[in-house]
C-alpha positions in Angstrom: 140.2 -4.9 -14.5 140.4 -7.8 -16.8 137.8 -10.8 -17.0 135.8 -13.1 -19.1 132.7 -14.5 -20.2 131.8 -18.1 -21.0 129.3 -20.5 -21.9 129.3 -24.4 -22.1 131.4 -23.5 -25.3 134.6 -23.4 -23.7 133.9 -27.0 -22.1 135.8 -27.7 -18.8 137.2 -25.0 -16.9 140.6 -25.4 -14.7 139.9 -22.1 -12.8 142.6 -22.0 -10.5 144.8 -21.4 -13.7 142.3 -18.3 -14.7 142.5 -16.9 -11.4 146.7 -17.1 -11.5 146.6 -16.1 -15.3 145.2 -12.8 -13.7 141.6 -12.9 -14.3 139.9 -10.7 -11.8 135.9 -11.6 -12.5 133.8 -13.4 -14.9 130.3 -13.3 -16.3 128.4 -16.6 -17.4 126.2 -18.0 -19.3 122.8 -18.7 -17.6 121.1 -20.2 -20.6 119.0 -19.7 -23.1 115.0 -19.6 -23.9 113.9 -21.6 -20.7 117.2 -24.1 -20.9 120.1 -23.7 -18.6 123.1 -24.0 -19.7 124.7 -27.1 -19.6 128.0 -25.9 -17.4 126.5 -22.7 -15.7 126.2 -24.1 -12.4 130.0 -26.0 -12.5 131.0 -22.7 -14.2 129.5 -20.9 -11.0 131.0 -23.5 -8.7 134.4 -23.1 -10.3 134.9 -19.5 -9.8 133.5 -19.1 -6.4 136.3 -22.1 -5.5 139.0 -20.6 -7.2 137.6 -17.1 -5.6 137.2 -15.3 -8.6 134.1 -12.8 -8.3 130.7 -13.7 -10.4 130.0 -10.0 -11.3 127.0 -11.2 -13.2 125.2 -13.5 -15.9 123.5 -13.6 -19.3 120.4 -15.3 -20.8 120.1 -15.1 -24.7 116.7 -14.2 -25.1 114.8 -16.6 -28.1 111.4 -15.0 -27.0 109.0 -14.5 -29.8 105.9 -12.7 -27.3 106.0 -10.9 -24.8 104.2 -14.2 -22.7 107.4 -16.1 -23.8 109.8 -13.1 -22.4 108.1 -13.4 -19.1 109.0 -17.4 -19.3 112.3 -16.7 -19.7 112.9 -14.6 -17.1 111.3 -16.9 -14.4 113.3 -19.6 -15.6 117.0 -17.2 -15.1 115.7 -16.7 -11.8 115.2 -20.1 -11.1 118.6 -21.0 -12.0 120.0 -18.0 -10.4 118.9 -19.2 -7.1 120.1 -23.1 -8.0 123.6 -21.8 -8.2 122.7 -19.6 -4.8 124.1 -16.4 -7.0 122.7 -13.4 -5.1 124.5 -9.8 -5.7 125.2 -9.9 -9.5 124.3 -8.4 -12.2 121.7 -10.3 -14.8 122.3 -9.2 -18.4 119.8 -9.8 -21.2 121.3 -10.8 -25.0 118.7 -10.1 -27.9 121.1 -10.8 -30.9 120.7 -11.2 -34.4 120.2 -14.9 -34.0 117.2 -14.4 -32.2 115.7 -12.3 -35.2 116.8 -14.8 -37.9 115.5 -17.7 -35.8 111.8 -15.8 -35.2 111.7 -15.3 -39.0 112.4 -19.1 -40.1 109.4 -19.8 -37.5 107.5 -17.1 -39.4 107.8 -14.5 -36.9 109.0 -10.8 -38.0 110.7 -9.4 -34.9 112.1 -5.4 -35.5 113.6 -2.4 -33.0 109.7 -2.8 -31.3 110.2 -5.6 -30.5 113.5 -5.8 -29.2 112.6 -3.4 -26.6 109.5 -4.8 -25.6 110.9 -8.2 -24.6 114.1 -6.8 -23.1 112.0 -4.4 -20.7 110.0 -7.6 -19.7 112.6 -10.0 -19.2 114.5 -7.3 -17.2 111.8 -5.9 -15.1 110.5 -9.3 -14.1 114.4 -9.9 -13.3 114.3 -6.8 -11.3 111.4 -7.5 -9.2 113.1 -10.6 -7.8 115.7 -8.1 -6.3 118.5 -8.3 -8.8 120.7 -5.6 -10.5 120.1 -5.7 -14.6 121.9 -5.0 -17.8 121.8 -5.3 -21.4 124.6 -7.1 -23.4 124.6 -5.3 -27.0 127.3 -4.1 -29.8 127.6 -0.8 -31.1 125.0 -1.9 -34.1 122.0 -2.4 -31.9 123.2 1.0 -29.2 122.8 3.0 -32.2 119.4 1.5 -34.1 117.5 -1.2 -32.0 117.9 0.3 -28.1 116.1 3.0 -27.0 118.3 5.7 -25.2 115.7 5.5 -22.0 116.1 1.8 -21.9 119.7 2.0 -21.8 120.2 4.1 -19.2 117.8 2.4 -17.4 120.4 -0.9 -16.9 124.1 -1.3 -16.7 125.6 -1.4 -20.7 127.7 -4.1 -21.4 129.3 -3.3 -24.6 131.0 -5.8 -27.6 133.0 -3.4 -29.2 136.5 -4.9 -30.4 138.4 -1.8 -32.0 140.1 1.0 -30.3 138.0 3.2 -27.7 134.4 1.9 -26.8 132.1 4.2 -29.4 129.4 4.5 -26.8 129.0 4.6 -22.9 129.4 1.3 -20.8 130.4 -0.3 -17.5 131.6 -3.3 -18.8 133.2 -3.9 -22.6 134.0 -7.4 -24.4 137.1 -6.3 -26.4 137.9 -9.3 -28.1 136.7 -12.6 -28.8 139.8 -14.3 -29.4 141.5 -14.1 -26.2 143.9 -16.8 -24.3 143.7 -17.9 -21.2 145.3 -20.1 -19.1 143.0 -22.9 -17.9 140.7 -23.0 -21.0 141.1 -24.7 -24.0 140.6 -22.4 -27.3 139.7 -18.9 -27.5 137.3 -16.8 -25.2 136.1 -13.8 -24.9 137.5 -10.9 -22.8 136.2 -8.5 -21.1 136.7 -5.0 -18.9 135.7 -3.5 -15.8 135.7 0.3 -15.8 137.3 0.0 -12.1 137.5 3.5 -11.3 133.8 4.7 -11.7 130.9 3.4 -9.7 133.0 1.1 -7.2 131.3 0.5 -4.3 133.2 -0.8 -1.3 132.8 -1.5 1.9 136.4 0.0 3.5 136.2 2.6 6.0 139.4 4.7 7.7 140.0 3.6 10.9 139.0 6.1 13.5 142.0 5.2 16.0 145.3 4.6 15.5 146.8 5.0 18.3 147.0 1.3 19.3 149.4 1.1 16.4 151.6 4.2 17.6 155.2 3.5 16.6 154.5 0.5 14.1 155.4 0.7 10.8 153.7 -1.6 7.8 156.6 -3.1 6.6 156.8 -5.8 3.8 160.7 -6.7 3.2 161.4 -10.4 2.8 160.0 -13.7 1.6 159.3 -16.7 3.9 163.1 -17.7 3.8 164.8 -14.3 3.7 165.4 -13.5 0.4 163.5 -12.0 -2.2 162.4 -14.0 -5.3 161.3 -17.5 -5.8 159.1 -18.1 -2.4 155.4 -19.8 -2.5 152.7 -17.6 -2.4 151.5 -15.5 0.4 152.8 -15.1 3.8 154.2 -18.0 5.3 155.6 -16.6 8.5 153.9 -13.9 8.9 156.8 -11.8 8.8 156.8 -10.7 4.9 154.5 -8.1 5.3 153.9 -7.2 8.8 153.3 -4.3 11.5 156.7 -4.2 13.3 158.4 -1.6 15.5 160.2 1.4 13.2 163.4 1.7 12.4 165.7 3.6 11.0 166.5 2.3 7.2 168.2 4.9 6.8 165.0 7.0 5.2 165.7 9.6 2.4 162.3 11.0 3.5 159.1 11.3 4.1 155.7 11.3 1.5 152.5 12.5 2.9 149.1 12.7 1.5 148.2 16.2 1.8 144.5 15.4 2.2 143.9 13.8 5.4 141.1 11.2 4.2 143.9 9.7 1.5 146.5 9.2 4.4 144.0 7.6 7.0 142.5 5.4 4.5 146.4 4.8 3.5 147.3 3.5 6.8 144.3 1.9 7.2 144.8 -0.2 3.6 148.4 -1.1 4.9 147.5 -2.2 8.1 144.8 -4.6 6.5 147.5 -5.9 4.1 150.0 -6.7 6.8 147.1 -8.8 9.0 146.5 -11.0 6.0 149.1 -13.6 5.7 147.8 -14.3 2.2 149.7 -11.6 1.2 153.3 -12.3 0.9 156.5 -11.1 -0.8 157.9 -11.9 -4.2 159.9 -9.7 -6.2 158.9 -11.8 -9.4 154.8 -11.7 -8.5 155.2 -8.1 -7.5 152.0 -6.8 -9.1 150.1 -10.1 -8.2 148.8 -8.4 -4.7 147.1 -5.4 -6.6 145.6 -7.8 -9.4 143.9 -9.4 -6.2 143.7 -6.0 -4.5 141.3 -4.8 -7.5 138.9 -8.0 -7.5 138.4 -7.5 -4.0 136.9 -4.3 -3.7 140.3 -2.5 -2.9 139.7 -4.1 0.5 142.9 -6.2 1.8 140.7 -8.1 4.3 138.5 -9.9 1.0 141.7 -11.4 -0.3 141.2 -15.3 -0.6 143.8 -16.1 -2.5 147.7 -16.2 -1.9 149.3 -13.4 -4.1 152.6 -11.6 -3.5 154.3 -7.8 -3.4 157.2 -6.3 -3.0 157.7 -2.9 -0.6 157.1 -0.6 -3.2 154.5 -2.5 -5.2 152.8 -3.1 -2.1 153.1 0.9 -1.3 152.0 1.8 -4.7 149.0 -0.2 -4.9 147.7 0.5 -1.3 148.2 4.5 -2.3 146.3 3.9 -5.6 143.1 2.2 -3.9 143.4 5.0 -1.2 142.6 7.5 -4.2 140.1 5.2 -5.3 138.3 4.9 -2.4 138.3 8.5 -1.4 137.3 9.7 -4.9 140.3 10.6 -6.4 140.3 9.3 -9.7 142.5 11.4 -11.4 145.1 11.2 -9.5 144.9 7.4 -9.1 145.4 7.1 -12.8 148.4 9.0 -12.4 149.7 6.3 -10.0 151.7 3.2 -11.6 152.2 0.3 -9.6 155.0 -0.8 -11.4 157.1 1.4 -10.0 159.8 1.4 -7.8 161.7 2.9 -4.8 164.2 4.9 -7.5 161.1 6.9 -9.0 158.4 6.3 -6.4 158.4 9.8 -5.3 158.3 11.6 -8.3 155.0 9.1 -9.1 153.6 10.0 -6.3 154.3 13.6 -6.9 152.6 13.2 -10.1 149.4 13.2 -8.4 149.6 16.7 -6.9 148.5 16.0 -3.9 151.9 14.8 -1.6 154.3 16.5 0.0 157.9 15.2 0.6 160.0 15.7 4.1 163.8 15.6 4.5 164.1 17.1 7.9 166.0 15.1 10.4 163.2 15.4 12.5 160.9 13.4 9.8 163.5 10.7 9.6 164.9 9.5 12.8 161.6 8.6 14.8 158.0 8.6 14.6 158.0 11.8 16.6 156.8 13.7 13.7 154.9 11.5 11.9 151.2 10.9 10.8 148.9 8.1 10.1 149.8 7.1 6.3 152.9 8.6 5.8 155.3 6.9 3.6 158.9 6.4 4.5 161.4 5.9 1.4 164.8 5.1 0.6 165.4 5.7 -2.3 168.1 3.4 -3.0 166.6 0.2 -1.0 163.1 0.1 0.6 159.8 1.8 2.0 157.2 1.4 4.2 154.4 3.0 5.4 153.5 4.5 9.1 150.3 3.2 10.5 150.0 5.1 14.4 149.4 8.3 15.3 152.2 10.4 16.1 154.2 9.1 19.0 157.9 7.7 20.3 159.1 4.2 19.1 158.5 2.6 22.4 154.8 2.7 21.9 152.5 0.1 20.2 150.4 -2.3 21.4 149.6 -4.7 18.4 151.2 -8.1 18.6 152.9 -9.4 15.8 154.2 -12.8 14.4 157.9 -11.0 13.9 160.2 -11.9 17.0 160.9 -8.4 18.6 164.9 -8.0 18.8 167.0 -6.9 21.4 166.9 -3.1 20.2 164.8 -1.1 19.3 163.4 -1.5 15.9 163.0 -5.0 13.5 165.6 -7.5 13.2 168.7 -5.6 11.7 169.5 -7.4 7.8 173.1 -5.5 8.5 176.0 -7.9 9.5 177.1 -6.5 12.5 179.7 -9.5 13.1 181.1 -13.0 11.7 179.9 -15.7 13.5 181.4 -19.2 14.3 178.8 -22.4 14.3 180.3 -24.5 17.1 177.6 -27.5 17.1 177.6 -30.5 14.6 175.2 -29.6 12.7 173.0 -26.4 13.4 169.6 -26.1 12.4 168.6 -22.3 10.7 165.0 -21.6 11.5 162.3 -19.7 10.0 161.3 -18.2 13.6 163.6 -18.0 16.5 162.2 -21.3 18.5 162.7 -24.9 18.2 158.9 -25.4 16.6 159.7 -23.7 13.9 160.0 -24.7 10.5 163.8 -24.7 8.6 165.1 -23.1 6.4 166.5 -23.6 2.6 170.3 -23.5 3.6 169.8 -25.6 7.2 171.5 -26.7 8.6 175.2 -25.6 9.1 178.3 -27.3 9.6 180.3 -26.7 12.5 183.0 -24.1 11.2 180.7 -22.5 9.2 180.8 -18.8 9.3 178.1 -16.7 9.5 176.9 -12.7 9.4 175.3 -12.2 12.7 172.3 -9.1 12.2 170.6 -9.2 15.2 170.4 -10.9 18.8 166.4 -11.3 19.2 165.1 -10.9 23.6 165.3 -14.9 24.0 168.9 -14.8 22.9 168.5 -16.3 19.8 170.3 -14.8 16.4 169.3 -13.4 13.2 171.6 -14.4 10.6 172.8 -14.0 7.3 174.5 -16.7 5.3 175.1 -16.5 1.1 172.3 -13.9 1.1 170.1 -15.8 3.0 168.4 -15.2 6.7 166.9 -17.8 9.7 167.2 -17.4 13.2 169.6 -19.7 15.1 170.3 -20.5 18.6 172.5 -18.3 20.2 174.6 -21.1 22.5 175.8 -22.5 19.2 177.6 -19.4 17.9 181.0 -17.6 18.8 181.7 -14.3 17.4 185.0 -14.7 15.2 188.1 -13.2 16.5 189.7 -10.5 14.3 193.4 -9.0 14.0 191.8 -6.0 13.3 188.6 -3.5 13.0 186.3 -4.2 10.7 186.2 -1.0 7.7 183.7 1.2 8.6 181.0 1.9 6.2 180.4 4.9 3.9 178.2 7.2 5.1 178.5 9.0 1.2 174.8 9.5 -0.2 174.1 7.2 -2.8 171.8 8.6 -6.0 169.0 6.5 -6.9 168.9 4.0 -9.6 167.2 4.7 -12.5 166.3 1.2 -13.8 164.4 -1.9 -11.9 164.7 -5.4 -13.8 164.1 -8.2 -11.9 165.7 -10.6 -13.6 169.4 -9.4 -12.4 168.5 -9.6 -9.0 170.4 -12.2 -6.6 173.9 -12.4 -5.2 177.2 -12.0 -7.4 181.1 -12.5 -6.6 183.3 -9.9 -8.0 185.9 -10.8 -10.3 188.0 -8.4 -10.8 191.4 -8.0 -8.2 189.8 -5.0 -6.6 186.4 -3.2 -7.2 185.5 0.2 -6.7 182.4 0.4 -5.4 180.9 4.2 -6.1 178.3 6.8 -5.2 176.8 7.1 -8.7 176.9 5.3 -11.9 180.2 6.8 -13.3 183.9 6.9 -13.4 185.4 9.6 -11.6 187.6 10.1 -8.9 185.1 12.1 -6.4 182.5 8.9 -6.2 184.8 6.2 -4.8 183.4 5.1 -1.3 184.6 2.1 -1.3 187.4 -0.4 -3.0 185.5 -4.8 -2.8 188.3 -7.7 -3.0 188.0 -10.4 -5.4 185.7 -12.9 -4.7 183.4 -11.1 -2.2 180.3 -11.8 -2.1 177.6 -9.2 -2.8 174.3 -8.4 -3.6 171.7 -7.2 -6.1 168.2 -6.4 -5.4 167.3 -5.8 -9.2 168.4 -2.3 -9.4 170.4 -0.8 -12.1 171.5 2.6 -13.9 172.9 2.3 -17.6 175.8 5.0 -18.3 178.6 5.2 -20.6 177.7 1.8 -22.5 178.5 0.1 -18.9 175.3 -1.5 -16.6 175.4 0.0 -13.2 174.3 -2.7 -10.5 173.2 -0.6 -7.3 174.7 -3.4 -5.2 174.8 -4.4 -1.0 177.8 -5.5 1.0 177.6 -7.8 4.3 178.0 -4.9 6.3 175.1 -2.9 5.1 177.2 -0.5 2.6 175.7 0.3 -0.6 176.7 1.8 -4.2 177.1 1.3 -7.8 179.7 -0.8 -9.1 180.2 -2.4 -13.0 178.4 -5.5 -13.8 181.5 -6.0 -15.9 183.2 -7.5 -12.8 181.0 -9.7 -11.1 179.7 -13.2 -11.9 176.4 -14.8 -10.6 176.4 -17.1 -8.2 
């Protein structure tokens, strides 16, 4: 976990910008001698307002006698209480400058005084109920401090080269860091996140009330995939919804039931916290804030984002950490995507993969924490006990469709707007906010994806989704039945690049849709006419000197096309 340590030298800090730059904690200078740092209180308040945890404070010791060491500790305690800090580590800082200033005053300080004054200072702090630590560099670790004293306190080591030379919980690894919101350089620190982490997260014991439900992260507040506001504005970006068939390629199950139940627990908590939203462009910010919140989604107080794969992988990594499987957690890359997620989780040595249809076509074979994966498109986590899809007593903010699952994003038919001006809303009610592409003019053709239980329609227009009243839409009459969707299995993509995500128009007179990234007769699964609008979610495979984009048509069919014949809209 990345953090900073600051003092009045950094001046006025914009802590919101610091937080948004990925800083997960702060250590703040309290003061020196018997003086409070002039920016101590402001820095503590700024951290708290921005939601950045204050892991500790430090005090620069200038004591030349034992009595002065006690007085400095008492002064430090008074500052801490004034700031209202409780669960923190108080670090002592006895440095070369302490010895140099004492020498100027005619007092010689050495190893003995360093240990005695530090011990008196920290014992006084500990007697007041605070955790204690020692800030030092490699020289002081080797030549000044007694090993027994170091073993009694948390070590914060200044070591700027390679791996730390000595054991430490915190490491200051540079003094020339650049962080948004701070003018000039700042010290950067790391915290060993996999060792000694304490948390209050306990796995739920009863998942029966979540029967038939998925923890599902699938779109932003506008029904699209990138560029939205941080957080879940509609309650539908990451939510608990009824099981639905993507269709899924496999189910990934942790073999340790403790890990699996923790996975389900975290997935429920994440879906219930509307500060956690969806944005492919900010997909790992959820993981950053999860780390800073003791791996408890309920404790996240800062708006952040994930996407389906980043969210599932973050929860999987956290579940392993929380249950003590540190080595396995180290093997989980939260930057993975649906195309390599199975391989990432298999690399932990703690999962089984099921591909039988009995696992893929309903919930009867599923267990809490099972990960459902479509390697080309999507992933979600099952959070109920084994039960039918009709179960579930949890209410969600997502509207119920007329079918057995969540509102489908596959276009069922083309509709035509009959109203003069039809509002498109974020929820199927006139009280909900309007989508960015609202209103739609009379005669506009839209893709109708699903019908809600109250008669509203879930629709797609130019790659965006929203809800409209069904009374103002009529089905477009067609001369012939639409082309059937191929059931051919599409190979998973090899790469993910968020920069290519978006909608495109086919520029070729006719563009072959293929099941794999190659030109061969046996993999053609369709033909796309000139001018057709398609969507790419950022997945691709490079082969034969061509970037093959994994795309989706409005009817839900997926496959590979050459990017040479696509124009971004």
